[in-house]
C-alpha positions as CSV (number, residue, x, y, z in Angstrom):
1,X,0.1,-0.1,0.2
2,X,3.1,2.3,0.6
3,X,2.7,5.2,-2.0
4,X,-1.0,5.1,-2.0
5,X,-1.4,5.0,1.4
6,X,0.9,8.1,2.2
7,X,-1.2,10.1,-0.6
8,X,-4.3,9.0,0.8
9,X,-2.9,10.3,4.5
10,X,-1.7,13.2,2.8
11,X,-4.9,14.2,1.5
12,X,-6.8,13.3,5.1
13,X,-4.4,15.4,6.8
14,X,-4.7,18.6,4.4
15,X,-8.7,18.3,5.4
16,X,-8.6,18.6,9.1
17,X,-5.3,19.7,10.1
18,X,-5.6,23.5,12.3
19,X,-3.4,26.2,11.8
20,X,0.1,25.6,13.4
21,X,0.2,28.2,15.6
22,X,-3.5,27.2,17.4
23,X,-3.7,26.0,21.1
24,X,-4.0,22.2,21.2
25,X,-7.1,21.3,23.2
26,X,-8.9,18.0,24.3
27,X,-10.7,17.9,21.0
28,X,-7.4,17.7,18.9
29,X,-6.6,13.9,20.5
30,X,-8.3,11.2,20.1
31,X,-7.8,8.3,22.8
32,X,-6.7,4.8,21.1
33,X,-9.3,1.9,21.7
34,X,-10.1,-1.3,20.2
35,X,-13.1,-2.2,18.4
36,X,-15.3,-3.7,15.3
37,X,-13.6,-2.1,11.9
38,X,-15.7,-2.7,8.9
39,X,-13.8,-1.8,5.6
40,X,-16.0,-1.4,2.5
41,X,-15.5,0.2,-1.0
42,X,-18.3,2.7,-2.2
43,X,-18.5,2.9,-6.1
44,X,-21.1,4.5,-8.2
45,X,-22.4,2.9,-11.4
46,X,-25.1,1.8,-14.3
47,X,-27.5,-0.8,-13.5
48,X,-27.1,-3.5,-16.4
49,X,-28.2,-6.9,-17.3
50,X,-26.3,-9.7,-17.0
51,X,-27.5,-11.3,-20.4
52,X,-28.7,-9.2,-23.5
53,X,-29.1,-9.4,-26.9
54,X,-27.6,-7.0,-29.2
55,X,-29.2,-5.6,-32.1
56,X,-26.7,-4.0,-34.6
57,X,-26.5,-2.0,-37.9
58,X,-26.0,-5.1,-40.7
59,X,-26.2,-2.4,-43.4
60,X,-22.6,-2.5,-44.9
61,X,-22.3,1.4,-45.2
62,X,-22.8,4.2,-43.1
63,X,-26.3,5.3,-42.9
64,X,-29.4,7.2,-40.8
65,X,-32.0,5.9,-38.6
66,X,-35.2,6.7,-40.4
67,X,-37.5,5.6,-37.8
68,X,-36.8,3.3,-34.0
69,X,-39.4,2.3,-31.7
70,X,-39.2,4.6,-28.5
71,X,-36.4,3.4,-25.8
72,X,-38.5,1.4,-22.8
73,X,-40.7,-0.4,-25.2
74,X,-41.9,-3.8,-25.2
75,X,-41.8,-5.8,-28.6
76,X,-42.6,-9.2,-29.7
77,X,-40.0,-11.5,-31.8
78,X,-40.5,-10.4,-35.2
79,X,-41.8,-6.9,-34.9
80,X,-40.4,-3.7,-36.7
81,X,-38.2,-2.2,-34.3
82,X,-36.1,0.3,-36.3
83,X,-35.5,1.2,-40.4
84,X,-32.8,2.7,-41.9
85,X,-32.6,4.8,-44.8
86,X,-31.5,3.0,-47.8
87,X,-32.8,5.5,-50.8
88,X,-29.0,5.2,-52.1
89,X,-29.3,1.2,-51.9
90,X,-32.5,0.9,-54.1
91,X,-31.2,3.2,-56.5
92,X,-28.0,1.0,-56.8
93,X,-30.5,-2.1,-57.0
94,X,-32.2,-1.0,-60.1
95,X,-29.0,-0.2,-61.7
96,X,-27.9,-3.8,-60.6
97,X,-30.7,-5.6,-61.8
98,X,-30.0,-3.9,-65.6
99,X,-26.2,-5.1,-65.1
100,X,-27.7,-8.9,-64.3
101,X,-29.8,-8.8,-67.3
102,X,-26.7,-7.7,-69.7
103,X,-24.5,-10.6,-67.8
104,X,-27.6,-13.0,-68.7
105,X,-27.7,-12.0,-72.3
106,X,-24.0,-12.5,-72.3
107,X,-24.1,-15.8,-70.8
108,X,-27.1,-16.8,-73.1
109,X,-25.3,-15.7,-76.4
110,X,-21.8,-17.3,-75.0
111,X,-23.6,-20.2,-75.1
112,X,-24.9,-20.0,-78.5
113,X,-21.4,-18.9,-79.8
114,X,-19.9,-22.4,-78.1
115,X,-23.1,-24.3,-80.1
116,X,-21.8,-22.9,-83.6
117,X,-18.1,-23.6,-82.6
118,X,-18.7,-26.7,-81.8
119,X,-20.5,-27.6,-84.5
120,X,-18.1,-25.9,-87.1
121,X,-15.1,-27.5,-85.8
122,X,-16.9,-31.1,-85.6
123,X,-17.5,-30.3,-89.7
124,X,-13.9,-29.6,-90.0
125,X,-12.4,-32.9,-88.3
126,X,-14.8,-34.9,-90.4
127,X,-13.7,-33.4,-93.3
128,X,-10.0,-33.5,-92.3
129,X,-11.0,-37.5,-91.6
130,X,-12.4,-37.8,-95.2
131,X,-9.2,-36.6,-96.7
132,X,-7.5,-38.7,-94.5
133,X,-9.6,-41.6,-95.9
134,X,-9.2,-40.6,-99.3
135,X,-5.8,-40.7,-99.2
136,X,-5.0,-43.6,-97.9
137,X,-8.1,-45.4,-100.6
138,X,-5.8,-43.4,-103.4
139,X,-2.6,-45.0,-102.3
140,X,-4.1,-48.7,-101.6
141,X,-5.8,-48.0,-105.5
142,X,-2.0,-47.0,-107.0
143,X,-0.4,-49.9,-105.1
144,X,-3.3,-52.7,-106.0
145,X,-4.6,-51.3,-109.2
146,X,-3.0,-48.5,-110.8
147,X,0.9,-49.8,-110.9
148,X,0.6,-53.6,-111.5
149,X,-2.1,-52.0,-114.5
150,X,0.7,-49.8,-115.6
151,X,3.2,-52.6,-115.7
152,X,0.9,-55.1,-117.2
153,X,0.6,-52.7,-119.8
154,X,4.3,-51.8,-120.3
155,X,5.5,-55.4,-120.6
156,X,2.7,-56.4,-123.0
157,X,3.9,-53.5,-125.3
158,X,7.7,-55.3,-124.9
159,X,5.8,-58.7,-125.9
160,X,3.9,-57.1,-129.0
161,X,7.3,-55.0,-129.9
162,X,9.6,-58.5,-129.6
163,X,6.5,-60.5,-131.6
164,X,6.2,-57.7,-134.6
165,X,10.3,-57.6,-134.4
166,X,10.1,-61.3,-135.1
167,X,7.6,-60.9,-138.1
168,X,9.6,-58.7,-139.6
169,X,13.0,-60.1,-139.3
170,X,11.5,-63.4,-140.7
171,X,10.0,-61.2,-143.6
172,X,13.1,-59.3,-144.3
173,X,15.1,-62.9,-144.3
174,X,12.4,-64.5,-146.9
175,X,12.6,-61.5,-148.9
176,X,16.4,-61.5,-149.0
177,X,16.1,-65.0,-150.0
178,X,13.9,-64.5,-152.7
179,X,15.6,-61.6,-154.1
180,X,18.7,-64.0,-154.4
181,X,16.4,-66.2,-156.5
182,X,15.4,-63.2,-158.5
183,X,11.5,-63.5,-157.2
184,X,11.8,-60.1,-155.1
185,X,13.0,-56.7,-155.6
186,X,15.4,-55.0,-153.9
187,X,13.0,-52.1,-153.1
188,X,11.2,-55.0,-151.2
189,X,14.1,-56.1,-149.3
190,X,14.8,-52.6,-148.1
191,X,11.3,-52.3,-147.4
192,X,11.3,-55.1,-145.1
193,X,14.8,-54.1,-143.9
194,X,13.0,-50.7,-142.9
195,X,10.3,-51.9,-141.4
196,X,12.3,-54.7,-139.2
197,X,14.3,-51.5,-138.2
198,X,11.6,-49.8,-137.0
199,X,10.2,-52.9,-134.7
200,X,13.4,-53.2,-133.1
201,X,13.5,-49.1,-132.3
202,X,10.1,-50.0,-131.0
203,X,11.0,-53.2,-129.2
204,X,13.8,-51.2,-127.5
205,X,11.5,-48.1,-126.3
206,X,9.0,-50.5,-124.6
207,X,11.7,-51.7,-122.9
208,X,13.1,-48.2,-122.0
209,X,9.6,-47.6,-120.7
210,X,9.1,-50.1,-118.5
211,X,12.5,-49.8,-117.3
212,X,11.8,-45.9,-116.4
213,X,8.3,-46.8,-114.8
214,X,9.8,-49.1,-112.4
215,X,13.0,-47.1,-111.5
216,X,11.3,-43.7,-111.4
217,X,7.7,-43.1,-112.3
218,X,6.5,-46.0,-109.4
219,X,8.4,-44.7,-106.5
220,X,7.8,-41.5,-107.4
221,X,3.8,-41.7,-107.3
222,X,4.1,-44.3,-104.9
223,X,6.0,-42.0,-102.5
224,X,3.4,-38.8,-103.7
225,X,0.2,-41.1,-102.8
226,X,2.3,-41.7,-99.0
227,X,2.9,-37.7,-98.5
228,X,-0.6,-37.1,-99.3
229,X,-1.6,-39.7,-96.8
230,X,0.6,-38.5,-94.3
231,X,-0.4,-34.6,-95.1
232,X,-4.1,-35.5,-94.7
233,X,-3.3,-37.1,-91.2
234,X,-1.2,-34.1,-89.8
235,X,-4.2,-31.7,-91.1
236,X,-6.5,-33.8,-89.2
237,X,-4.4,-33.7,-86.0
238,X,-4.1,-29.8,-86.7
239,X,-8.1,-29.5,-87.1
240,X,-8.9,-31.4,-84.1
241,X,-5.9,-29.4,-81.9
242,X,-7.4,-26.0,-83.4
243,X,-11.0,-27.3,-82.8
244,X,-10.3,-28.3,-79.3
245,X,-8.8,-24.6,-78.7
246,X,-11.7,-22.9,-80.2
247,X,-14.2,-24.7,-78.2
248,X,-11.9,-24.3,-75.2
249,X,-12.3,-20.6,-75.5
250,X,-15.8,-20.4,-76.2
251,X,-15.8,-22.8,-72.9
252,X,-13.8,-20.1,-71.1
253,X,-15.8,-16.9,-72.5
254,X,-19.1,-19.0,-71.3
255,X,-17.6,-19.8,-67.8
256,X,-16.6,-16.3,-67.7
257,X,-19.9,-14.7,-68.7
258,X,-21.4,-17.2,-66.2
259,X,-19.1,-15.7,-63.4
260,X,-19.7,-12.3,-64.4
261,X,-23.3,-13.0,-64.1
262,X,-22.7,-14.6,-60.8
263,X,-21.1,-11.7,-59.4
264,X,-23.6,-9.6,-60.8
265,X,-26.3,-11.7,-59.1
266,X,-24.4,-12.2,-56.0
267,X,-24.0,-8.0,-55.5
268,X,-28.2,-7.9,-56.7
269,X,-28.4,-10.3,-53.6
270,X,-25.9,-8.2,-51.5
271,X,-28.4,-5.0,-52.4
272,X,-31.7,-6.9,-51.9
273,X,-30.3,-8.0,-48.5
274,X,-29.0,-4.8,-47.2
275,X,-32.6,-3.5,-48.3
276,X,-33.7,-6.7,-45.9
277,X,-31.6,-5.7,-43.6
278,X,-32.3,-2.2,-42.8
279,X,-35.8,-3.2,-41.7
280,X,-34.3,-4.3,-38.0
281,X,-36.7,-6.8,-36.7
282,X,-36.7,-8.0,-32.7
283,X,-34.5,-11.3,-32.9
284,X,-36.9,-12.2,-29.3
285,X,-39.2,-10.6,-26.8
286,X,-37.9,-8.3,-24.5
287,X,-37.4,-4.4,-23.7
288,X,-35.7,-2.2,-25.9
289,X,-33.0,-0.2,-24.5
290,X,-30.4,2.4,-26.6
291,X,-26.9,1.5,-26.2
292,X,-24.7,4.3,-24.6
293,X,-21.3,5.1,-25.9
294,X,-18.5,6.5,-23.7
295,X,-16.4,9.5,-25.0
296,X,-13.6,10.6,-23.2
297,X,-15.3,10.8,-19.4
298,X,-19.0,11.1,-20.7
299,X,-21.3,8.8,-21.9
300,X,-24.1,9.4,-23.8
301,X,-26.7,7.9,-26.4
302,X,-26.3,8.4,-30.2
303,X,-29.2,6.4,-31.3
304,X,-32.3,8.5,-32.4
305,X,-34.3,9.0,-35.7
306,X,-32.1,11.0,-38.2
307,X,-28.8,9.7,-36.4
308,X,-26.2,8.5,-38.4
309,X,-25.1,4.8,-37.6
310,X,-21.8,3.4,-39.3
311,X,-21.8,-0.5,-40.0
312,X,-22.1,-3.0,-37.3
313,X,-22.7,-0.3,-34.9
314,X,-25.0,-1.4,-32.0
315,X,-28.5,-0.3,-32.5
316,X,-30.9,-1.6,-29.8
317,X,-30.4,-3.8,-26.6
318,X,-33.0,-6.3,-25.5
319,X,-31.7,-7.1,-21.6
320,X,-33.0,-9.9,-19.6
321,X,-34.0,-8.3,-16.8
322,X,-34.2,-11.5,-14.7
323,X,-30.1,-11.2,-13.6
324,X,-29.0,-7.6,-13.4
325,X,-25.5,-6.2,-12.6
326,X,-23.8,-3.1,-11.5
327,X,-20.2,-2.1,-13.3
328,X,-18.2,0.0,-11.1
329,X,-14.5,1.5,-11.5
330,X,-12.4,0.8,-8.4
331,X,-9.3,2.8,-7.8
332,X,-6.0,1.2,-8.2
333,X,-5.1,2.1,-4.5
334,X,-8.2,-0.4,-3.5
335,X,-8.0,-2.8,-6.6
336,X,-6.2,-5.3,-4.5
337,X,-8.5,-5.2,-1.7
338,X,-11.3,-6.4,-4.0
339,X,-11.4,-10.2,-4.9
340,X,-14.0,-12.0,-6.8
341,X,-16.9,-13.7,-4.6
342,X,-16.7,-10.9,-2.1
343,X,-20.0,-9.8,-0.5
344,X,-21.6,-6.9,-1.7
345,X,-24.5,-4.3,-1.5
346,X,-26.7,-2.4,-4.4
347,X,-28.4,0.6,-3.9
348,X,-30.4,2.0,-6.6
349,X,-30.7,5.9,-6.6
350,X,-34.7,5.5,-7.4
351,X,-35.0,3.1,-4.5
352,X,-32.8,4.8,-1.9
353,X,-34.5,2.8,0.9
354,X,-33.8,-0.5,-0.3
355,X,-30.3,-2.4,-0.5
356,X,-29.9,-5.6,-2.4
357,X,-27.5,-8.3,-1.5
358,X,-24.7,-8.7,-4.6
359,X,-21.2,-10.5,-4.7
360,X,-18.2,-9.7,-6.9
361,X,-18.2,-11.5,-10.0
362,X,-15.0,-10.6,-12.0
363,X,-12.3,-7.8,-11.4
364,X,-10.8,-7.0,-14.3
365,X,-6.8,-7.3,-14.7
366,X,-5.7,-4.2,-16.9
367,X,-6.9,-0.6,-16.2
368,X,-9.9,0.8,-18.0
369,X,-8.5,2.5,-21.1
370,X,-11.7,5.0,-21.4
371,X,-11.1,6.8,-18.0
372,X,-7.8,8.0,-18.9
373,X,-8.9,10.3,-21.7
374,X,-10.2,12.4,-18.6
375,X,-7.0,11.9,-16.2
376,X,-4.4,10.0,-17.7
377,X,-2.9,9.7,-14.3
378,X,-5.9,8.1,-13.0
379,X,-6.4,4.4,-13.5
380,X,-9.5,2.3,-12.4
381,X,-10.6,-1.2,-12.7
382,X,-13.8,-2.0,-14.1
383,X,-15.5,-4.5,-11.8
384,X,-18.7,-6.3,-12.0
385,X,-21.0,-6.8,-9.4
386,X,-23.8,-9.4,-9.7
387,X,-26.7,-8.6,-7.9
388,X,-28.0,-11.9,-5.8
389,X,-31.5,-10.4,-4.7
390,X,-34.5,-10.4,-7.2
391,X,-35.2,-6.4,-8.3
392,X,-38.6,-5.1,-8.5
393,X,-39.5,-4.2,-11.8
394,X,-36.9,-1.7,-12.8
395,X,-35.4,-0.6,-16.2
396,X,-31.7,-0.9,-17.3
397,X,-29.5,2.3,-16.8
398,X,-30.6,3.3,-13.5
399,X,-28.0,4.8,-11.7
400,X,-26.9,2.6,-8.6
401,X,-23.9,2.5,-6.0
402,X,-22.2,-0.3,-5.1
403,X,-20.7,-1.0,-1.6
404,X,-18.0,-4.0,-1.7
405,X,-17.4,-5.4,2.1
406,X,-13.8,-6.1,2.2
407,X,-13.8,-7.4,5.6
408,X,-15.2,-7.0,8.9
409,X,-12.0,-6.8,11.6
410,X,-13.0,-7.4,15.1
411,X,-10.8,-5.9,18.4
412,X,-8.7,-3.9,15.9
413,X,-7.2,-0.6,16.8
414,X,-8.3,1.9,14.1
415,X,-7.6,5.6,14.0
416,X,-9.0,8.4,11.7
417,X,-7.2,8.5,8.5
418,X,-5.8,11.9,8.8
419,X,-4.1,11.2,12.4
420,X,-1.3,9.3,10.5
421,X,1.2,11.4,8.6
422,X,4.9,10.8,7.7
423,X,7.9,11.9,9.4
424,X,11.5,11.1,7.7
425,X,9.6,9.0,5.0
426,X,7.7,6.5,7.5
427,X,4.1,6.4,8.7
428,X,3.7,8.3,12.1
429,X,1.3,9.4,14.9
430,X,1.8,11.8,17.2
431,X,1.4,10.6,20.6
432,X,0.9,12.9,23.7
433,X,3.7,12.3,26.1
434,X,3.5,15.0,28.8
435,X,3.2,18.3,27.3
436,X,4.7,17.0,24.0
437,X,3.8,15.2,21.2
438,X,5.9,12.4,19.9
439,X,6.3,10.6,16.4
440,X,5.6,7.1,16.9
441,X,6.4,4.9,14.3
442,X,3.1,3.0,13.1
443,X,2.1,0.1,11.0
444,X,-1.0,0.6,8.6
445,X,-3.3,-1.9,7.6
446,X,-6.7,-1.7,6.0
447,X,-8.6,1.5,5.7
448,X,-11.6,2.9,4.4
449,X,-12.4,6.5,3.0
450,X,-12.7,7.4,6.9
451,X,-10.7,5.3,9.2
452,X,-7.2,3.0,9.0
453,X,-6.1,-0.1,10.8
454,X,-3.4,0.2,12.9
455,X,-1.8,-3.2,13.6
456,X,1.5,-2.3,15.4
457,X,2.9,0.9,17.1
458,X,0.2,2.1,18.7
459,X,-1.9,0.8,22.3
460,X,-5.1,0.9,23.9
461,X,-5.5,4.5,25.8
462,X,-2.8,6.2,23.4
463,X,-3.9,9.7,22.9
464,X,-3.0,11.0,19.5
465,X,-2.8,14.1,17.8
466,X,-5.9,14.4,15.1
467,X,-4.3,16.6,13.0
468,X,-0.4,16.0,13.0
469,X,2.0,18.6,11.7
470,X,3.0,17.7,7.9
471,X,6.9,16.7,7.6
472,X,7.7,18.9,4.2
473,X,10.4,16.4,3.4
474,X,7.9,13.6,3.1
475,X,8.2,11.0,0.5
476,X,5.8,11.0,-2.4
477,X,5.3,10.4,-5.8
478,X,6.1,14.0,-6.7
479,X,9.1,14.3,-3.7
480,X,12.6,13.1,-3.5
481,X,12.9,9.9,-2.0
482,X,16.8,10.4,-0.6
483,X,17.7,12.9,2.0
484,X,21.1,14.2,3.1
485,X,22.8,12.0,5.3
486,X,21.1,9.5,4.5
487,X,23.8,5.9,3.4
488,X,23.5,5.1,0.0
489,X,24.9,2.4,-2.5
490,X,28.1,3.2,-4.3
491,X,28.0,5.7,-7.0
492,X,29.8,7.1,-9.7
493,X,32.1,10.3,-8.7
494,X,31.5,12.9,-11.1
495,X,33.7,16.4,-11.7
496,X,32.6,19.6,-10.5
497,X,29.8,21.1,-12.3
498,X,29.9,24.8,-13.6
499,X,28.1,27.1,-11.4
500,X,24.6,28.2,-12.6
501,X,23.8,31.9,-13.3
502,X,20.1,31.5,-11.7
503,X,19.2,32.1,-8.3
504,X,16.7,31.8,-6.0
505,X,14.6,34.3,-5.6
506,X,11.2,34.9,-3.4
507,X,7.9,34.8,-4.3
508,X,5.1,38.0,-3.8
509,X,3.6,36.3,-1.2
510,X,5.9,35.1,1.2
511,X,9.7,33.6,1.8
512,X,12.4,31.7,0.2
513,X,11.3,28.4,-1.2
514,X,11.2,25.4,0.8
515,X,13.9,23.7,-0.6
516,X,17.6,22.2,1.1
517,X,19.0,25.7,0.5
518,X,15.4,27.3,1.7
519,X,14.1,26.8,5.6
520,X,11.4,24.4,6.1
521,X,8.3,25.8,7.6
522,X,4.5,24.2,7.9
523,X,1.9,26.3,6.1
524,X,-1.6,27.0,7.5
525,X,-3.7,23.9,5.6
526,X,-7.3,24.6,4.2
527,X,-10.2,24.5,6.9
528,X,-12.7,21.2,6.7
529,X,-15.2,23.2,5.2
530,X,-13.2,22.5,1.9
531,X,-15.0,19.1,2.2
532,X,-18.2,20.8,1.2
533,X,-16.8,22.7,-1.6
534,X,-15.0,20.1,-3.5
535,X,-17.5,17.2,-2.8
536,X,-19.9,17.6,-5.6
537,X,-21.6,14.4,-5.4
538,X,-22.3,14.8,-1.9
539,X,-20.9,11.2,-0.7
540,X,-19.1,12.5,1.9
541,X,-15.1,11.8,0.3
542,X,-13.6,13.4,-2.2
543,X,-13.9,11.3,-5.6
544,X,-10.8,10.4,-8.0
545,X,-12.6,13.5,-10.1
546,X,-12.8,15.8,-7.5
547,X,-9.5,15.2,-6.2
548,X,-7.7,17.3,-9.2
549,X,-9.5,20.6,-8.4
550,X,-8.6,20.0,-4.5
551,X,-5.2,19.3,-5.4
552,X,-4.9,22.2,-8.0
553,X,-6.5,24.9,-5.2
554,X,-3.6,23.2,-2.8
555,X,-1.2,23.9,-5.6
556,X,-2.6,27.5,-5.6
557,X,-2.7,28.4,-1.7
558,X,1.4,26.9,-1.8
559,X,2.2,28.7,-4.7
560,X,1.7,31.8,-2.8
561,X,4.0,31.1,-0.2
562,X,6.9,30.2,-3.0
563,X,7.3,26.4,-3.1
564,X,11.0,25.6,-3.1
565,X,12.5,23.0,-5.6
566,X,14.9,20.3,-4.6
567,X,18.4,21.8,-3.9
568,X,17.1,25.2,-3.7
569,X,15.6,26.2,-6.9
570,X,13.6,29.1,-7.6
571,X,10.4,29.8,-5.4
572,X,6.9,29.6,-7.2
573,X,5.4,32.8,-8.0
574,X,1.8,33.8,-7.7
């Protein structure tokens, strides 16, 4: 508790300490006694339902509320509870319907194009297959029909030429014999010789023709027909490949158009869903409660007709009022005292004469972030208080106070919190010993807003000063923790520094600052009426929001007397 208790004790003493020069009377002392000590923490909060249905804006863009049922209305499941402005979506919807129709036309056209392409390619493939078939037929016809016939014709021509040559040579031979006998003329002999010579030439020509056919013409024609067949087969492969490519391209165009149509239809469906989502129906029976949004230190509802709402923003809550809770903010100085399962009591501002049993359900491990907007130096922890008693018919949102019972100590010493102060960095109480008040070291324990437990250091019967003096050298978050003459750990030696030209000065309102070069002095503290002045909510104590104004008040008072800095700095002017 160290530093937190010192701060609490310091503020408590500043409330109640009289002037340093006032005479001490019996009323300034308290006789220490043992007794019971109830330690509680009281904080304010808002009544909320433990379980609730959250209805959010499902429209995917920021819009405005056209109509909404009044807060506190009981609604039935399926009842229209909120209507959002979707005029912009309705315009987009009409345009999107045209886009869907255009996409559908494109799909139909792509289907027809695919059918035409498939038909054309099928015809081309059949034509190429016929070319292959014809080329095979031509090759077989030549090999099995044309070439054998040509060869036979050549052989027949040779045979005929041979027969003719034999006849002509025989005629020549007889003509020569008859001419020797004088029965034929020389002219006849020469004629028969010429005829035989022609027959010989024709035989040679027939034989040469056969030789040329076998050596050149037949291989050439055979290779030509085979090449035609190969070309036809290759053409068939090309036609099939081109057909597959064109059909695949047509299929891709069809698939692409179908995807575009699907996207357009999906977008159309989203617009239709947005229009449907703009008519918010109650998901269950319940009472309508508007959500509150926290902004810095304020909470306000942003739900009303004409208000702008963003996507997924909460529009309405339907709380289950059968079980309620109160969420409070516990200051960091008290958070270690609060644990889940502790008993508590809740009082509603609308029912101040009734209290309801409750218990601590949960204490957040991390400080609340929203509270740091109003005061970055203050840390509070959200704590859920679950109400155990059955509540009357109340609505969520009511202001409430929760009092957490930390402990109820018996037969312990407790003193007013302002009776504990610091002296040379230690917590002490000033005990009357004769005519003098001597500081006695004390051990502090639990505390509440008024009293603090003293486990050791005091005994029953001791008389303690209710308004002890404040040690100006006390340890605090904004004060030095090391004093001159104190035994310190080893430090590194440094050389001398140049003398500063600055000098300490006096403020308008008083003496030189009370640093180490200035003298210590005690100044008069505010009167107890300050409590009334700064206790704005009337809860009998200074809350965190009120403490900042109080500290600023003290700073202004101390500024008039010239507050010194550590090391004898310049006093603060008013």
